[in-house]
N, C-alpha and C positions, 0 to 999 in steps of 0.2 A: 392596581393603578387608579389614578381621581376617574371618576367618572365621566365627568366632561370632556378632561381628556381623553382617553376610549372613542368617544362619541366623535368629535372633533378629530380626529386622524380617522373612523370609520366612515368618514362622511366627506374629507376630502382626499385619503391615498384610496384611488382605486384602482390603479396599477402600479406595475414595480414590485419588490421584495423588501418590506421594512419592517423590521422589527427592534423594538422597545423592550428593554429590561428596566421591571419597574422600580422603583428602591426597595422591595423587598426583593428580587432577583428573578420575580415571575414575567417569564416573555410576552408579547403581546404582540404579534404579526398583522399585517397592515396590507392589501394590495392584492392581485391576481398572480402571485408568485416569480411572475414574467421577472426578465433582467438578473442581475447581479445584485445578489443578496446586500442589504446593507443593516448593520444589528447598532442600536446603541444605548448605554445603560443610562439610569439618570440615578443619581445619586442621593435623592432625597423628596420627601412629598413637596415639600415647596415649590422646587423647581416644577412638578408635576403640574400645580397648582397653576403656579407662574404661565408654564404652556400653554394650558388651557383658555385662561382670560385673556393673554396679548402675546400671540405665538410670534408677531414680526422681531418685537423686544429680547422676550425671555428666550429664544434659543438661541441666540448670540452672545447675550447675559452668559447662560450656562457654560457655552462653551469656554469662552473666554476665562471663567473664572471656574471650571475645570468640574462643574459640578454634570457638564455633561458628557458621557465620555463615549467616543469612535470604537465599536470591537470588532467590527467587521465595514474596510470599505474608507472609504477617508471623507474632510468634509464637502469638497467638492460634490461624490457621491452622494449625499443624505442631501444637499441642500436641492440639488439636479432632481433629484426623483420626488420631494417636495415641490418644488416648483412646476416641474414638468404636471404634477396632480392641479394646482391651485388653477392654472391656465384653464382647466377642466368643470372643476367644482367651486365656488362659496363656502367661504367659512361659515358657522354657526353663528345665529345672532349675534349673540352674546359679544364676539370678539370682532364680531362685525362694527360692532358700534364705537370698540376703542378706535377703530381704525376711519369711523366717520365722523368721531370727536379730533381725530388729527388732519381729516382734510377740513376741515371747519377754522382749524387752529393755523393753517399754513400761512398765511398772512403775517399771523404775528413773529411764528418761528421764521422769517423768511425776509426779517425788517433790519437790515443790514445799512445801518450807518456805517462813517467811513471806520470810527470807532471798533463796532462790532464785527466789522470784515479783516477789521487789521487780527485782530484776538482770534479770530476762525482759519485765516490765512497759517497763521501760525504754530496753531496745535497741528494742520497735520505737515506742514511742511515745515517747517525749523527742528523737525527730529533730528536725531544722529543723520549725517548723510548717508554712514554706510551701509544702512536699511536700503535706500536705493542701488546702492549701489549692487546688490545682491540679488536686481533683479532685472534693469534699467537697460536699454541698450547703451554701447559709446558717447553715445550725445546726450543720454541723460534725457529723451522723448519722453514724457509722463503724461502721454495723454493716445487717441485710437489711431492707430498705424495704417496704410492704405497696402492690403498685401494685392499684390500680383502674382501670376500661378509660378509655383515655384519660388518663391518669396522668402528667405528667411526674416525673423526681425528686426535687422539692422538695414535689411534691404529695404522692410516695408517703411522702417520709418524714414527712411530716405525719400523716400519715393511718396510720403504725406508731407514732405516738407517741399518736394517739385512739383507736388498737385495743389498745394497752395499757392505756393508762389506764382505757378500758372495762371490760377485763377483772379489772382492780383495785375495780371500783363502787368508784370514787372519791367522797367526801362532806368537800365543806368543813371542815377545819378540820383533817383526821387528817394523824398523823405518821407519814412517809413513809419509808423507807431506803432509796438509791441505791446496790447497790454494783457497785462499777464504772462509776463516776457521768460517762466520761469529759472531755471540754468542757462539762459539763454541759447539753446541749440538754434533754433528757428531763427533770431534775431541775426546770428553770425550765419546762418544759411544766406539771408537775403542779400545779406552785406559783403561775403566773401564770394556766392557763387552769381546772385542776381544784380550787384554791383551798386544797392542803395545805401542811403544813411541812414540807421534804425537808431531810431530811441525804446528802448524797452524800458515797462516799469511794472514792479513787481511790490507786495507788502512783505513778503519774506525776506530776512536780512540774509538765512544760511544761502536762498537763490540768488541771493544779490551778491555776496561776496565771490560764490563760483562763478557766475556770469563777468564780472568784471575780472576772476581772474584767466577764466577763459578765452576774453577778449586779447586780455596783454599778449599771454601766450600764441593767440594767432596772428599777432601784430596785427590784430583791426579794429585798437581802441580809440584811435583817432576818425572811425567811421561808424562805431558801436558805442551808446551809449545806455549806460541801465542807471536806474533808479530807482530809488527807494519812497513811492510815488502811487498814493490812489489816482485812478484814472478822472476822477473827479476834478481832481487839480490840473489835470494837462493843461498847456496852451497849444496854441496849435495856428497855422494849418497843416497839412501832411498831405502827401499825395497819393499817399495808401495807410489803412488802417487795417489791422488783424488781430484775431483776437483766438487764440487758441485752447480749450480748456480752461477757459476762465470764465465766463456765461451761466454755469453752471453753480457761482456762486452769487451772484446780485442778486437774486431774490426776483421773486413775481412783483412785490411790490414797483421797484425800481427798474422795470422793464423800459417804460417809456423815458425815464428819465436817461439811461444808460444809450437808448439810441438817437435821443433829442444832443445827448453829448459826444458820441459820433460824427454825427450832423455839422455841429458847428467845429470840429475838430477838421473834417474834411474837406479839402478843396473843390471849388468847384467840379472843378473834370475830376478827381478822386474815384480811389473802389475800394471798398471795403470788404471785411471776407469775418463772418463770424463763426467758428468752428464750435461744435457746442453735444454734449451727449442732449438726447432728450426722449421721447416715450411716443409710440404711438395708435396708443388708446384713448388719448385725449389727458386731461388736467389729473393731476393725484395729487396725492402727495411724499415726503422720505421717507421709505424707507429708516423706522426708527432707529436701528443697530447702527446705522449707517449716520443718520443725524447725533447722535449723540458718542460712536463711537470713534467716526473716521472724518465725517463730513460737517461739522455744526453750520447751521446757515444755509448746507447746501441745496437744491433742488433740481432737477433733470425736468426742463420744460415740455409741455407740447407745441408742437408749430403753433395751434389755434392762439396760443395765448402769446405768441411772440409776432408774432403777422401783425395783428390790431395796434400793436405796441411800433411796431416800425412804420405800418402807414401813417399814424400817427404825427410821428415824427418829419415828417414830407422826403425821408430815401423812398428810393426805387428800388424794387427786389429786381435783380438782373438772373439769377441764376438758385437754386437751392437743387443740391443732391444729397441722398440717404443714401447713409454708409452703413447696410443690414449686420453682417456678420463679422464686419470688420474688428469690430471692438472687441470680440467673444475671442477672435484669435489674436489679439493682444496680449489680454487678458488671462487666458490659456498659456502664451508665452511666461508674461511676469510671474504668474501659480508657480510655474514647472520651475522657471530659476529661483525663484524662491525657497520652495521644498529642496529643492538640491542641494540650499543654503543653510536651509535650516537651522543646524546647529549654532551657524554664525551670526544667526537672528538672536540666538537662544542667551548665546556669551554677551552679544551688543545691546538688546531693551529688554531681557525677561522671559519666563515660557509665557507671561498670560500674553506679551505683548506680540510672540509670533503666533500664538490664536487666532486673538485679534485677528492681525494681520493675512493669516491664510485664510480664515473666516468674509475676510472684504475681498479680498479675491477670487475665492471661489464664490461666494455668493453675487458679485456682478459678474462674473461669466457666466453665470446662470440665468440668472437677470437678462442681460444679451440673448440670451438662446430661446427662452421660454418666457418672458414676461413682459414682451412687449418695446425694453429697449434698444434704442437706437441711436447712430450719431448722423445731424444735419451740417450741413456748409450753406450757407446762406453769403452769395452775395450781394453789396448792395453799393450803389452810386446814387449821385443826385440829381445826375440828367440823365434822360432817354438814351442817346445819344452818345455817350462816354464809351463804351465798347464793342468792338465788331458787333456785326448783324447776327453773326453765327458761330458756333464754340468753335472751330475749328483753330483759332487762336490760341485756344487751351494745349489742344496738342501739340502744337507749331511749338509753341514755348518751353514744355514739357520735354519736345526733343530737346531744344538749344539747350536748356538746361543741365542737361544729363550729359551733353556734351559737356560744358565747364564742369560737373564735377569731376574732372580729373584728376585735376589740383586736389588737394586736400586742404580743410577747414583750418587744421588745427589738426599739431601732435595727438598720437592715443593717449587719452585719460589717465592721467595717474589715478591711484585707490586713493578712493574717498574724495575725490573732486571731480 
């Protein structure tokens, strides 16, 4: 084994039972031997060198390209073992310098003008829609669910929509803007259950097509409008603004402009809710595998990066909630569903794509369990007296919405939609 790679693994992997078979087939064991064993085979010396010099990118690239093969254990087992140890030990200096360069370059990498945002969104969301059918719930909720005791994924995603609607203090007839409206599930809920008049905007043509089809099938086309539009071009005002899973694509350079736009679009007595992945350990950089293969231009911010931009926009923070392990459980459900249908994924998109997607789901879940990722929800207003003094209204609204949910929003999903 390439000596720097052996030194890196000896320094980082102090717990667990990890064995790498090097390019010559010789085993190298790391950790204290506890837990289920994980065994991986490296196909060539080039992969050993890449892992030693840039492990955060090279591990994923080697797995996608078939140059790293798992002999015992799965992708999640390998990544969970490595990430658990990374929370305890630092990378060697030479590998850490590569990550330091990424940290310095992050503003350049996250520069997302409208044309680049469009390209980045289509890279991820305009793939064959059947891939998402393999893993998501029937409503195509592609963000963190809200798990109450005993809830499965379907119930947890419904609870997430209800939780968000309650924080918006919805009332019938309100004008609602959904920034990053996805396949339309939240917008349909806010209209069909919450009684609002919803405008949803997305940059994905595939999401737009499906969302419009769903609104027509649900009989809500007159109350929900979905548009292919950048949030920077939207005209207001709106009584309520919601954005779920979109802020991660804004880019740290654009936070102040984003919140100034929200302030401009929001009515004086309006309420906004921003739901985003974040990091609990302070500002960082996007994992290079995720940035290259999954979400180009994406970034998960720390609250310390977000709150100053809100303060400068003139908006008032009404409530902040951190969802800790909810996304780990969501990703686990997606990963297990995807693996159960892996052969179909290969038939749809090929083996390298299936490897990439499996690693994305496994690595994301492990990051929420071991590397400090979380989800935050920030409630915003323009006036300090917009909302009631206590949070009781949220719980009361959730109970009311739950009673209303007895009437389904739309017929069951057809395959591919």
